[in-house]
N, C-alpha and C positions, 0 to 999 in steps of 0.2 A: 886218112879219111878221104873218100872220093868226093868229087865236086858236087854230086847230087845231094850228099848228106850235109853239106855245108849251107844249103840254101836257107835253113831256119836257124842257123847259129848266129850268135851275137858277133858283131865286128870286134876284132882284137884291139883296135885303136879307136879313140874318140875322134869324131869328125864334126867340126864346127860348120853348121849350115844344113843340118838334117832335121831340125826341129826337135831333137832329143838331147836333153842335158846329160852329158857323159863326162867322165874323167874330171878335169879341173874346170870345166865350164860352169858358169853361174846361171846361164840362160842360153837359149839357141833360137835366134830369130828366123831361121830357115835359109832358103837359098841365098847364096852370095849375091850382093847387090840390093837385097830387100831390107837389109838392116837399117838403112837410113829412114825407112818407114816405120820403124819400131821405136816407140818412145822409151822402152824399158831396157832394151838389149843392144849392145854395139857390135861391130863387125868382128870383134875378137871373142865373142860369146861371154862378155862380162856385163854385169848390170851397170846401167848408166847412173850418174850422180843422182842421189835421192831415191832411186828405184829399190824396192825391197824384193820384188819378184817380177816375172814377165807374164803378161796376159796370155801370150801364146803358149806358155809352158805349164800353166797351172790354172785349173778351174776355180781356184780360190783367190785369184789375183784379179784386181780391177784397177785400172789406171796406175799400174806399177806398185800397188800397195795390196797387202793381204786384207781380205774381208774381215770385218769385226766379228766378234763372237756372237753377236746378235743376228748376223746374216743368216737367212734361211732360204734354201732352194734345194732342188733335187740333185744334190751333188755330195761329194765327200767333205765339203767345207764344214 
């Protein structure tokens, strides 16, 4: 496959720090060095203690917890 055809293909390896939960990641806080600002996700793309999800990775997550079933908004929650 030539280089131009690869521009829309998925990366072959997961990458911690790209805001996409891939491979064995539990969360992904984004750029390296910003994980200290994330209450839910650590630098190794693992959820912090007591975190059930990451606000940065799920529209159904708030304060590191999933919304309750009574939550209503224009999203997939």
